[in-house]
N, C-alpha and C positions, 0 to 999 in steps of 0.2 A: 427508403433504402431497402433494396432487395437483399435477401440472404441466400447464400449458397452453402451446400454441405460438401466441401472437397474432402477427398480421402487422405491426402498427404499434407501433413503439417510442416510448414517451412521451418528451417533452423534459424533462430533469431536470438541474438545475445541479450537484448534489452526489452523489458516490458514496462509500459506506462499504464498504471491503473488510474483512470480519470475519476474524479468525484464532482462534488457540487461547485468546486472552485472554477472549473472550466466547462461545466455542463451546458451553459448557454452558447457555447461555440461549437462549430464543426472543426474539430482539431485533427490535423493541422491546417486544413484548407483555408479557414478564415484568417489565418495569420499572414497568408501570402508571402511566406518566407522563401527567399530565393534558394533554389536548389532542393527544397524539400518536395518529395514526390510521393503521392499516394499510389501504392502498387496494387492493393486489393482491398475491398471493403465488404462488409456483411459476411464475414467468414464464420460459419457455424460448424462445429465439429461434434461428432458423436463421442460421448464419454461413457464410462461405465454406469453413470447415474442419470443419463439423459443428455439432451442437446446442450452445448456450451452457450454462453453469451456470444453475441455477435462481436467479432473482433475486426480491427482494421490494421493493415500492414503498410508501413510507410518507410521511406529511406531518408537519412539525414545527409547533408552535403559535407561529409568529412572525407578524409583520405585514409583508407578506402571508405566508401559509403557505409553507414551503419543502418541496420534494419531494426525497426521497432514494432512490436505488437502493442496495440492499445485497445482499451475497452471503455465504454461510457459507464459512469455512475457505479463503479466497482463491480460491474458485470451482473447487476441485479436483473432477475427474470420474473415476469408476472406469474403469480401463483406458486413461486418457489421461494423457500426461506433464504435469507441473505447468506447464511452460512453455507447452505447447500449450493447456492450459485457460486460462491467463492471456491468451493471444492471443485466444481466443474471447470471454472476458469483456470485454477492452478494445475489441474490435470493437463490441460492444453499447454500451459507454460512449461511444464516438465517435459512433455513430449517435444516441445520446440527447442529444448536445450537452453532456456533462458537462464542467464547467470546474474543479471542485475534487474531488480524490481524497484521502481520508483512509484509511489502512490501520492495522490494529492486529495485535498478536500477542504470543506469549510468546517470550522469548529467554534465552540463557544468558549469565552474566557472565564475561567474560574479564578485565576490569579488577577487581583484587581489592578495590577500594573499593566495588563494587556488591554488594548483597545481594538475596536473593529478596524480592519485593514492591516493590522500587524501580521507578520509572518512568523510562524514558529516551526523550527525543525527539531522535533522532540528527540530525546535520547533514551526515554524509558516509557513504560506504560503500566497501567493497572487495569486488569480485565474484570469489569463488573457485568459483562454480558452473560447470557445464558448459553452461548455457543461453545459448549465444552467438548463436544465429541466430534468436531469437524476435523477430519484427517483424510489423507489419501490411502493410508494403509497403516500397518503396525510394524514397519521395518526399522524405524529409527527412534532413538531417544534424542529429543531436541533440547539442547541446553540454551536457556534464555537469559543467561547472566549478562550478555551484551547483545540485546536484540537488534540494535540499529548498526548497520555497517559503518565503521568509522570513515572509510574512503568515500562512500556515497554521501554521507553526512557532511564531510568537509566540502565536497563539490557543491552541494545544494546551498550551504551557508555562504560560501564564497561568491557564488553567482548571484544569489539573492541580495547579498550585501553590496554588490556593485551597482544596483539600481537605486535611484534616489526617491522612489515613491513610497516605500514602506519601511517601517522599523522591522528589523530582523532579530529574532531571539534564537540563539544557537543551542539552547538546551531547554528541557522541560519535560514534564510527565503528562502523558495523554491518558485520560480516564475514558475507558470504552464502556458505553451503555448499549442496551439492546435496541432502543428506539421502537417505533418511528417517532413517538411523541418526544418533546423536550422534557428535561428533568424537572423535578419539583425543587422548590427553594430549600427544603430540608435535606434533600439528597445532595444538592450542591454544597451545602454547609458541611456535610460529612466528607465529601470529596476533597474540600479545601483542607480539612483537618488531616486527611491522608497524605497531603502533599501534592495533589494534582494541580496542574496549571491550565489545562484545556480539556474540553469534553467533546466527544464525538462518538461515532457509531461504527467505525470501519477498520481501525488499525488492527484489531483482532477480529477474525482469525488470519488476516493477511500476513501478519508477521510470523505466525506459526507455520503457515503453509509455505511461505518462502523458505524458511529454515528446513522444512521437510524435503523440499525439492533441491536443497543445496545451493540456493540462490541468495545473494546479498539483498538486503531490504533497507530502504529508508523512505520516510514520508516528509512532505512539506505541506503545511496547512495554513490557510488564510483564516484569521479570526473574523467572523461575520456577525457575531452578536455577543452581548454580555450574558453569561449564564445567569439563571434566576437568582436574585439576591446579591448580584455582583454589581457594584457601582451605581447602576440605575436600571429600571426596566428597559428591555431591548425593544426596538421599534421595527415593525415590519417594513416600513419604507426604507430604512437603512439597510436591512437585509436584502431587500429587492434591488436597491441601487448597486450594492456590492456584487450581487448575483450577475447583473448584466454589465455593469461598467468596470468592475474589477477583474473580469475574466480574462480579457486580452493581455494586459500587462503581466498577470500571473502566469498565463500560458507561455508567454514569450520567455520568461526567465526559466521556466521548466524545460522548454525546448533547448535553450542554450546549455542548461546543465546536462541534458542528455548527450549533447555533442562533446562535452568535456569530461564525462566520467571515465575513470580508468576501468578497462575491461579485464585486467589481470585479477588474480585471486590471492594476492599477497596480504590482504586484510585479515585472513584467518577465519572468516565467517563459516566456511564449509567445515572446518574442524570442530565446530560446535554442534555438529550432527553426528551422533554415534550410532553404530549398529545396536539394535536392541538385543538384550540377553534372553528375552522371553521367547525362545524358539523351541520347537519340539525336540530338536536334536540335543538341546542342553539338559533335558530331563535325565537325571541319573549321572550327569557328567561329574558332579562334585564327588560322588562315591568312587567313580572310576579314577579320578585324579588322586584321591586318597589311597586307593589300592596301588597305584603306580609308584607312590612315594615310599612304600614300605619295602 
């Protein structure tokens, strides 16, 4: 795949952040979905922190057609930290005017009720990663009391539940670790005590950055292994089979969800981003307000 550095970023309402759940596919080409058209590929943009990950622009056969920007494997870049790569990616998404962000990936099951090939659409998270300072700026205070967009969540759950191949769980807590290694059995035991259901490496900082740019966010995740100490030791063959054989049906339901999501902003997610009060012009303002009240 050749990469180009265009100067103008297209205006696109939807972003799909691809992960390990669809990594083995060329998405959307390999699905051969009628009416889906790849418009541009290998799009790399200059950001304040360096080149962005390579993105692909495609259209969905809706009325009118919907444009989607997508990236492979959460936009990871060789020699660049995962958090830094996410920052570059979301800078592009902000410039593109993206309003809805859907992410996918493979996760491990901490909750012993979850098995490989189950689908989880989580409703909350615990951030155990070390990516604490990833942000695009200091303009906003991001409120995370409702991190997942209820409208996006409803669509993902409904579309996933309509297919017969997987059990679908409509709530759960995603525990984010740093990676790249898997977690130890002792760590998983602690995470289970905290109330986590699945473990992975990507929901944060994506959920933070989506809120910072004023976009709705939801993720849909395919269980690919038992976390250490859960049910039984996980098998590499099972992981491999899911990686290659589970990708296409998982990708199809995600593409269907992208066609059905609501593009309005009645969900209220944007209102959970507030202007920061830590601005230079606010220094001394409390004294001035006090003087005016006398």
